[in-house]
C-alpha positions as CSV (number, residue, x, y, z in Angstrom):
1,M,113.1,-16.5,178.6
2,S,115.1,-13.4,177.7
3,R,118.1,-13.5,175.5
4,T,121.5,-14.3,177.1
5,P,124.1,-11.5,176.5
6,D,127.8,-11.9,176.3
7,A,128.4,-10.3,179.7
8,P,128.0,-13.0,182.4
9,G,125.3,-12.4,185.0
10,V,123.3,-10.0,182.9
11,R,120.0,-10.9,181.1
12,L,118.5,-9.0,178.2
13,T,114.8,-8.1,177.8
14,E,112.9,-9.2,174.7
15,S,114.0,-5.9,173.1
16,G,117.7,-6.6,173.9
17,L,118.0,-4.1,176.7
18,P,120.0,-5.2,179.8
19,V,118.2,-6.2,183.0
20,E,120.2,-5.5,186.1
21,P,120.1,-8.2,188.8
22,V,119.3,-5.6,191.4
23,Y,117.9,-2.1,191.0
24,G,118.3,0.7,193.6
25,P,117.9,4.4,194.0
26,G,120.9,5.0,191.7
27,A,118.9,3.7,188.8
28,L,116.7,6.7,189.0
29,D,119.4,9.5,189.5
30,G,118.0,12.7,188.2
31,W,114.6,11.1,187.6
32,D,111.7,13.6,188.2
33,P,108.4,11.9,189.1
34,A,106.5,15.1,188.3
35,E,107.9,15.0,184.7
36,K,107.9,11.3,184.1
37,L,104.7,10.3,186.0
38,G,102.3,13.0,186.8
39,E,99.0,11.9,188.2
40,P,96.8,9.1,186.8
41,G,94.5,10.6,184.2
42,S,96.8,13.6,183.6
43,Y,99.7,14.4,181.3
44,P,101.9,12.5,180.4
45,F,99.5,9.6,181.3
46,T,102.3,7.3,182.3
47,R,100.1,6.0,185.1
48,G,97.0,5.5,183.1
49,V,94.4,7.4,181.1
50,H,91.8,7.6,183.9
51,P,92.3,9.0,187.4
52,S,90.7,6.0,189.1
53,M,91.6,3.3,186.5
54,Y,90.2,-0.1,187.7
55,T,89.2,1.1,191.2
56,G,85.9,2.3,189.8
57,R,85.3,-0.6,187.4
58,P,87.5,-3.2,185.7
59,W,88.6,-3.2,182.1
60,T,86.2,-4.3,179.3
61,M,86.4,-8.0,178.9
62,R,86.3,-9.0,175.3
63,Q,86.5,-12.4,173.7
64,Y,87.6,-12.6,170.0
65,A,85.2,-14.9,168.3
66,G,83.9,-15.7,164.9
67,F,83.9,-18.9,162.8
68,G,82.0,-20.7,160.1
69,T,78.6,-19.0,159.4
70,A,76.9,-16.0,161.0
71,V,74.5,-18.4,162.6
72,E,77.3,-20.3,164.4
73,S,79.1,-17.1,165.5
74,N,75.9,-15.6,166.7
75,A,75.4,-18.6,169.0
76,R,78.9,-18.2,170.4
77,Y,78.4,-14.4,171.0
78,R,75.2,-15.2,173.0
79,Q,77.1,-17.7,175.1
80,L,79.9,-15.3,175.8
81,I,77.4,-12.5,176.8
82,A,75.7,-15.0,179.1
83,H,79.0,-15.9,180.7
84,G,79.8,-12.2,181.5
85,T,81.6,-10.9,178.4
86,T,81.2,-7.1,178.3
87,G,82.4,-6.6,174.8
88,L,82.3,-8.6,171.5
89,S,85.3,-8.9,169.2
90,V,84.5,-10.2,165.7
91,A,86.9,-12.4,163.8
92,F,86.2,-12.4,160.0
93,D,87.3,-15.2,157.6
94,L,90.2,-14.6,155.2
95,P,88.0,-13.9,152.1
96,T,86.1,-11.2,154.0
97,Q,89.4,-9.7,155.2
98,M,90.6,-9.5,151.6
99,G,87.3,-8.1,150.2
100,Y,86.2,-11.2,148.4
101,D,82.8,-12.8,148.4
102,S,82.5,-16.4,149.6
103,D,81.8,-17.6,146.0
104,A,84.9,-15.9,144.5
105,P,87.5,-18.3,143.0
106,L,90.2,-16.9,145.3
107,A,88.0,-17.7,148.4
108,S,88.0,-21.4,147.6
109,G,88.9,-23.4,150.7
110,E,89.1,-20.5,153.1
111,V,85.4,-19.7,153.7
112,G,84.6,-19.7,157.5
113,K,88.0,-21.1,158.4
114,V,89.6,-18.4,160.6
115,G,86.6,-16.3,161.3
116,V,83.0,-15.7,160.2
117,A,82.1,-15.2,156.5
118,I,80.2,-11.9,156.0
119,D,79.1,-11.2,152.4
120,S,76.2,-8.8,152.8
121,V,73.8,-7.1,155.1
122,D,71.9,-10.4,155.2
123,D,74.8,-12.1,156.9
124,M,75.5,-9.1,159.3
125,R,71.8,-9.2,160.3
126,V,72.1,-12.9,161.3
127,L,75.4,-12.3,163.1
128,F,73.8,-9.9,165.6
129,D,70.4,-11.4,165.7
130,G,69.0,-11.0,169.2
131,I,71.9,-8.9,170.4
132,P,70.9,-5.3,171.1
133,L,73.5,-3.1,169.5
134,D,72.9,-0.2,171.9
135,Q,73.9,-2.4,174.8
136,V,77.0,-4.0,173.6
137,S,80.4,-2.7,172.5
138,T,81.7,-4.4,169.4
139,S,85.2,-4.5,168.0
140,M,85.7,-5.7,164.5
141,T,89.0,-7.0,163.3
142,I,88.8,-5.8,159.8
143,N,91.2,-3.5,157.9
144,A,91.2,-3.0,154.1
145,P,87.4,-3.6,153.9
146,A,86.7,-1.8,157.2
147,A,84.4,0.7,155.7
148,P,81.8,-1.7,154.2
149,L,81.8,-3.9,157.4
150,L,81.3,-0.8,159.6
151,L,78.4,0.4,157.3
152,L,76.8,-3.1,157.4
153,Y,76.9,-2.9,161.2
154,Q,75.3,0.5,161.1
155,L,72.6,-0.7,158.7
156,V,71.7,-3.6,161.1
157,A,71.6,-1.2,164.0
158,E,69.2,1.0,162.1
159,E,67.0,-2.0,161.5
160,Q,67.0,-2.5,165.3
161,G,66.0,1.1,165.8
162,V,69.4,2.0,167.2
163,A,70.7,5.4,166.1
164,A,74.3,5.5,164.9
165,A,75.1,8.0,167.5
166,R,74.4,5.4,170.2
167,L,76.8,2.8,168.8
168,T,80.0,2.0,170.7
169,G,82.9,-0.1,169.5
170,T,86.0,-0.1,167.3
171,V,86.8,-0.9,163.8
172,Q,90.5,-1.9,163.4
173,N,90.9,-0.1,160.1
174,D,94.8,-0.1,160.4
175,V,96.0,-0.9,156.9
176,L,99.7,0.2,157.3
177,K,100.4,-2.8,159.6
178,E,98.9,-5.0,157.0
179,Y,101.7,-4.0,154.6
180,I,104.2,-4.7,157.4
181,A,103.1,-7.9,159.1
182,R,99.8,-9.5,158.0
183,G,99.3,-9.1,154.2
184,T,95.5,-8.6,154.1
185,Y,95.8,-5.3,152.2
186,I,93.9,-4.6,149.0
187,F,94.7,-1.1,147.7
188,P,97.9,0.9,147.5
189,P,98.9,3.1,150.5
190,E,97.6,6.4,149.1
191,P,94.0,5.4,148.5
192,S,94.0,3.3,151.6
193,L,94.9,6.3,153.7
194,R,92.2,8.4,151.9
195,L,89.7,5.7,152.8
196,I,90.7,5.9,156.4
197,A,90.4,9.7,156.4
198,D,86.9,9.3,155.0
199,I,86.0,6.9,157.8
200,F,87.3,9.4,160.4
201,T,85.1,12.2,158.8
202,Y,82.0,10.0,158.5
203,C,82.1,8.8,162.1
204,R,82.8,12.2,163.5
205,A,79.6,13.4,161.9
206,G,77.3,10.5,162.6
207,M,79.0,7.9,164.9
208,P,80.7,10.1,167.5
209,R,81.1,7.3,170.1
210,W,82.8,4.9,167.7
211,N,86.5,4.4,167.7
212,T,87.5,4.9,164.1
213,I,90.8,3.0,164.1
214,S,92.7,0.6,166.3
215,I,96.3,1.2,165.5
216,S,97.9,-2.2,166.0
217,G,101.2,-3.4,167.2
218,Y,99.7,-6.8,168.0
219,H,100.2,-8.4,164.6
220,M,103.7,-7.1,164.3
221,A,104.5,-8.6,167.7
222,E,103.0,-11.9,166.5
223,A,105.2,-11.8,163.4
224,G,108.3,-11.4,165.7
225,A,108.6,-7.7,166.6
226,T,110.2,-6.9,169.9
227,P,108.4,-4.7,172.5
228,V,110.5,-1.7,171.3
229,Q,109.7,-2.4,167.7
230,E,106.1,-3.0,168.5
231,I,105.5,0.5,169.9
232,A,107.9,2.3,167.6
233,F,106.3,0.9,164.4
234,T,102.8,1.3,165.8
235,L,103.3,5.0,166.8
236,A,105.0,5.7,163.5
237,D,101.9,4.4,161.7
238,A,99.7,6.5,164.0
239,I,101.6,9.6,163.1
240,A,101.0,8.8,159.4
241,Y,97.2,8.5,160.1
242,V,97.2,11.8,162.0
243,R,99.0,13.6,159.2
244,T,96.6,12.1,156.6
245,A,93.6,13.3,158.5
246,I,95.0,16.8,159.0
247,A,95.9,16.9,155.3
248,A,92.2,16.1,154.5
249,G,91.2,19.2,156.4
250,M,90.4,17.9,159.8
251,D,91.5,19.6,163.1
252,V,93.6,17.2,165.2
253,D,91.2,17.5,168.2
254,D,88.2,16.6,165.9
255,F,89.4,13.0,165.4
256,A,92.3,12.2,167.8
257,P,90.0,11.5,170.8
258,R,88.6,8.5,168.9
259,L,92.0,7.0,168.0
260,S,92.7,3.7,169.8
261,F,95.5,1.2,169.9
262,F,96.0,-2.6,170.1
263,F,99.0,-4.3,171.7
264,V,100.1,-7.7,172.6
265,A,100.8,-8.9,176.2
266,R,103.7,-11.4,176.6
267,T,104.7,-13.5,179.6
268,T,107.7,-11.1,180.3
269,I,105.6,-9.1,182.8
270,L,108.1,-6.3,183.8
271,E,109.0,-5.3,180.2
272,E,105.4,-5.5,179.1
273,V,104.3,-3.1,181.9
274,A,107.2,-0.8,181.0
275,K,106.2,-0.9,177.3
276,F,102.6,0.1,178.0
277,R,103.6,2.9,180.3
278,A,106.3,4.2,177.8
279,A,103.8,4.1,174.9
280,R,101.3,6.3,176.8
281,R,104.0,8.8,177.7
282,M,105.4,8.9,174.1
283,W,102.0,9.4,172.5
284,A,101.0,12.2,174.9
285,G,104.2,14.0,174.0
286,I,103.8,13.4,170.2
287,M,100.2,14.7,170.2
288,R,100.8,17.7,172.4
289,D,104.2,18.8,171.1
290,G,104.2,17.4,167.6
291,F,100.6,18.1,166.5
292,G,99.5,20.9,169.0
293,A,96.5,18.9,170.3
294,K,94.7,20.8,173.1
295,N,92.0,18.4,174.1
296,P,93.3,16.1,176.9
297,R,91.5,13.2,175.3
298,S,93.6,13.7,172.2
299,L,96.7,12.9,174.2
300,M,95.4,9.7,175.7
301,L,96.7,6.4,174.3
302,R,93.7,4.2,174.9
303,F,94.4,0.6,174.0
304,H,93.0,-3.0,173.8
305,T,95.3,-5.9,174.6
306,Q,95.3,-9.5,173.4
307,T,97.4,-12.1,175.1
308,A,100.3,-13.4,172.9
309,G,99.1,-16.2,170.6
310,V,102.6,-16.7,169.3
311,Q,103.7,-17.8,172.7
312,L,101.0,-20.6,172.9
313,T,102.2,-24.1,172.2
314,A,100.5,-27.1,170.7
315,Q,102.6,-29.3,173.0
316,Q,101.1,-29.7,176.5
317,P,98.4,-27.1,175.6
318,E,97.1,-26.9,179.2
319,V,100.3,-25.1,180.1
320,N,98.9,-22.2,178.0
321,L,96.5,-21.6,180.8
322,A,99.4,-20.4,182.9
323,R,100.9,-18.4,180.1
324,V,97.6,-16.6,179.3
325,T,97.1,-15.8,183.0
326,L,100.6,-14.2,183.2
327,Q,100.0,-12.3,179.9
328,G,96.6,-11.0,181.1
329,L,98.2,-9.9,184.4
330,A,100.9,-7.9,182.4
331,A,98.1,-6.2,180.4
332,V,96.2,-5.2,183.5
333,L,99.2,-4.0,185.4
334,G,100.1,-2.0,182.3
335,G,96.8,-0.2,182.3
336,T,94.8,-1.7,179.4
337,Q,91.3,-0.5,178.6
338,S,90.1,-3.8,177.3
339,L,91.5,-7.3,177.2
340,H,91.1,-10.5,175.2
341,T,92.5,-13.6,176.7
342,N,93.4,-16.4,174.3
343,S,92.0,-19.9,174.8
344,Y,94.6,-22.5,175.7
345,D,93.9,-24.7,172.7
346,E,94.2,-21.9,170.0
347,A,97.7,-23.2,169.0
348,I,95.8,-26.3,167.7
349,A,92.5,-25.2,166.4
350,L,89.6,-22.9,166.9
351,P,88.7,-22.8,170.6
352,T,86.0,-25.0,172.0
353,D,83.1,-23.5,174.1
354,K,84.8,-24.7,177.2
355,S,88.2,-23.3,176.4
356,A,86.7,-19.9,175.5
357,R,84.8,-19.9,178.8
358,L,88.0,-20.7,180.7
359,A,89.8,-17.8,178.9
360,L,87.0,-15.4,180.0
361,R,87.1,-16.9,183.6
362,T,90.8,-16.0,183.7
363,Q,90.0,-12.3,183.3
364,Q,87.3,-12.6,185.9
365,V,89.6,-14.1,188.4
366,L,92.1,-11.3,187.8
367,A,89.4,-8.7,188.2
368,Y,87.5,-10.1,191.2
369,E,89.8,-12.5,193.1
370,T,93.1,-10.5,193.1
371,D,93.9,-7.0,194.4
372,V,95.1,-5.6,191.1
373,T,92.0,-3.4,190.9
374,A,92.5,-2.0,194.3
375,T,95.0,0.7,193.4
376,V,96.2,2.6,190.3
377,D,99.5,1.8,188.7
378,P,101.1,-0.2,191.5
379,F,104.5,-0.2,189.8
380,A,104.8,3.6,190.0
381,G,108.2,4.5,191.5
382,S,109.6,1.0,191.1
383,Y,113.3,1.2,190.5
384,A,113.2,-1.6,188.0
385,V,110.0,-0.7,186.1
386,E,110.7,3.0,185.9
387,S,114.2,2.3,184.6
388,M,112.8,-0.1,182.0
389,T,110.1,2.4,181.0
390,D,112.7,5.0,180.3
391,E,114.9,2.6,178.4
392,V,112.0,1.3,176.3
393,E,110.9,4.8,175.5
394,A,114.4,6.0,174.5
395,A,115.0,2.9,172.3
396,A,111.6,3.3,170.6
397,L,112.1,7.0,170.0
398,T,115.5,6.2,168.3
399,L,113.8,3.7,166.0
400,M,111.0,6.1,165.2
401,A,113.7,8.7,164.3
402,R,115.1,6.3,161.7
403,I,111.6,6.0,160.2
404,E,111.2,9.7,160.0
405,D,114.6,10.0,158.3
406,M,113.3,7.7,155.6
407,G,110.3,10.0,155.1
408,G,107.8,8.5,157.5
409,A,106.0,5.2,158.0
410,V,104.7,4.8,154.4
411,A,108.1,5.6,152.8
412,A,109.7,3.1,155.2
413,I,107.1,0.5,154.4
414,E,107.7,0.9,150.7
415,R,111.4,0.2,151.4
416,G,110.5,-2.9,153.4
417,F,112.2,-1.5,156.5
418,Q,109.8,-2.5,159.2
419,K,109.2,-5.9,157.7
420,G,112.9,-6.6,157.5
421,E,113.5,-5.5,161.1
422,I,110.8,-7.8,162.3
423,E,112.0,-10.7,160.3
424,R,115.5,-10.4,161.8
425,S,114.0,-10.3,165.3
426,A,111.8,-13.4,164.6
427,Y,114.8,-15.3,163.2
428,A,116.8,-14.5,166.3
429,V,114.1,-15.9,168.5
430,A,113.7,-19.0,166.4
431,R,117.5,-19.6,166.6
432,E,117.5,-19.2,170.4
433,T,114.5,-21.6,170.8
434,E,116.2,-24.2,168.6
435,S,119.5,-23.9,170.5
436,G,117.8,-24.1,173.9
437,E,119.0,-20.6,175.0
438,R,115.3,-19.6,175.1
439,V,113.3,-22.0,177.3
440,V,109.8,-22.9,176.1
441,V,108.3,-25.2,178.6
442,G,107.0,-28.4,177.1
443,V,108.8,-27.8,173.8
444,N,112.5,-27.7,174.3
445,R,112.5,-28.3,178.1
446,Y,110.2,-30.5,180.3
447,A,108.8,-32.2,177.2
448,M,106.7,-35.3,177.4
449,D,107.4,-38.5,175.5
450,E,103.7,-38.8,174.7
451,E,101.1,-36.1,174.5
452,D,97.6,-36.4,175.8
453,P,95.1,-36.8,172.9
454,Y,93.2,-33.7,171.9
455,T,90.4,-33.6,169.3
456,P,89.9,-30.1,167.9
457,P,86.6,-28.9,166.6
458,R,86.3,-29.0,162.8
459,V,84.9,-26.4,160.4
460,D,82.1,-27.9,158.4
461,P,83.4,-28.1,154.8
462,A,79.8,-27.5,153.5
463,I,79.9,-23.9,154.8
464,E,81.4,-22.7,151.5
465,S,78.6,-24.2,149.4
466,R,76.0,-22.9,151.8
467,Q,77.4,-19.3,151.6
468,A,77.6,-19.6,147.8
469,A,73.9,-20.6,147.8
470,R,73.0,-17.6,150.0
471,L,74.8,-15.3,147.6
472,A,73.0,-16.8,144.6
473,R,69.6,-16.2,146.4
474,L,70.6,-12.7,147.3
475,R,71.5,-11.8,143.7
476,A,68.3,-13.3,142.4
477,E,66.1,-11.5,144.9
478,R,67.6,-8.0,144.9
479,D,67.1,-5.2,142.4
480,G,70.2,-5.7,140.2
481,A,69.8,-2.5,138.3
482,A,69.7,-0.5,141.6
483,V,72.8,-2.2,142.8
484,D,74.6,-1.4,139.5
485,R,73.6,2.3,139.8
486,R,74.9,2.5,143.4
487,L,78.2,0.9,142.5
488,T,78.6,3.3,139.6
489,E,78.1,6.2,142.1
490,L,80.7,4.6,144.4
491,R,83.2,4.4,141.6
492,A,82.6,8.0,140.7
493,A,83.2,9.1,144.3
494,A,86.4,7.0,144.5
495,A,87.7,8.7,141.3
496,G,86.9,12.1,142.7
497,T,87.2,13.7,146.2
498,D,83.8,12.9,147.7
499,N,83.6,10.8,150.9
500,V,83.1,7.3,149.6
501,L,81.2,6.0,152.6
502,H,77.9,7.7,151.6
503,P,77.5,6.0,148.2
504,M,79.0,2.8,149.7
505,K,76.3,2.7,152.4
506,A,73.6,3.2,149.7
507,A,75.1,0.3,147.7
508,L,75.2,-2.0,150.7
509,R,71.6,-1.0,151.7
510,A,70.6,-2.1,148.2
511,R,72.2,-5.5,149.1
512,A,75.5,-5.1,147.2
513,T,78.0,-7.5,148.6
514,V,81.3,-6.7,150.3
515,G,83.2,-8.2,147.4
516,E,81.3,-6.1,144.8
517,V,82.0,-2.9,146.8
518,C,85.7,-3.8,147.1
519,D,85.8,-4.7,143.4
520,A,84.4,-1.3,142.5
521,L,87.2,0.4,144.5
522,R,89.8,-2.0,142.9
523,E,88.7,-0.8,139.5
524,V,89.5,2.8,140.4
525,W,92.4,2.5,142.9
526,G,94.1,-0.7,141.8
527,T,95.8,-3.2,144.1
528,Y,99.0,-3.1,146.1
529,E,102.2,-4.9,145.0
530,P,104.7,-5.1,147.9
531,A,108.4,-4.2,147.6
532,D,111.2,-6.6,148.4
533,T,112.4,-6.8,152.0
534,F,114.7,-4.0,153.0
């Protein structure tokens, strides 16, 4: 439910913008459809990045999965592919996300808990066993250690006989939002941005079909960002990445076509549709007018969407099926390129096979049993949605201007600005939910005296010891001297200006671990210590 303003009879959107009870022609006085809309697949891309959108084929249906060991995750991936998933999305456990091996002291108790543990090329090989990497698109939710995980994927593809140029997918690789909302950063901002630029250069030369970054508003939204904050902070981060790549000597049209984005979809359908349309229009203008991009693909904001996990409830979890359906519908009506629908039981534990299948079936019903794929951008010209799109765009641009005044996204992060703004929004939502102003069905209204029993799946506690044993065998079997030489070469590249991915790949091929690679970079670049909240 939207916030209740002081003025009677007027509701506010999640971003605090007024929603009129009735919209009419007056809401669009002076509104020029040629300027604001254009045609689908053409500047300013408000109506979508492709002329035909879903009338030719539906969006890519991804399911985010990964838990326990590579063997278990591989089994889940095969099930999802058999049920009709058209793209895999890999969840890594917390130690992997932080660049630690499973036997590191700081990994204790977290191995395999929130995703799959990947320590070396051996684990990556098992993860994709029997899955032809030239026939599947893979998205990897990994940020600070994005480079080694991407290279492990490439090494496994080479073992399958698949050339890097044939690989399709995305590596999230968005470290700035980690400083803002998630916390799985390793290095300070400057070397982190250098590493991202190295990934851009490496993939342009050898993996041209790979999306080199997924600039993410999703995690900020999950932390409490409003829709306006979500796109403002995300696009501000994207500007920082573009500037970094240009400063590294790349032409904007050399890398911008491979940029991608990642947003949330909430149950507030109208504002979410407006948000997606506004973000496309804003990005097209930023790239054309701000950076002089000439390639039309450089102007396209292509994005993946995940339904809002933060809106799922542990109480009456089956109600989440309705929430996820509405969230998925918002993403589709907003023109997403790929979609992950959360399982209804994710507020309690890792999804079961059945709940993951139901989440995928939700997308399939939207694609094949509704008419949302019959026409492009059905809300075009809507008094309400066009008004909301303009208002979201204006508010987001104003917020981005504040960030620019501070010196850009990195400077604002170092001041704690984005984090502080998100925390204030999250606190307001918590207060509204607690007071009952914001209705959450099954939580503060329509609750049940007694919940139905639910037994969540459990992560085997022996996973950690098994991963440690695998690492011990790996270190005993490999050529330790060769690994040391390759890690020394990696440290030298990190201390200089060479692209670090080439010596990193050599180290990983020699069976260096993800933790050893990240430790080598830690020795040169140090680790990041966050500032206090703004």
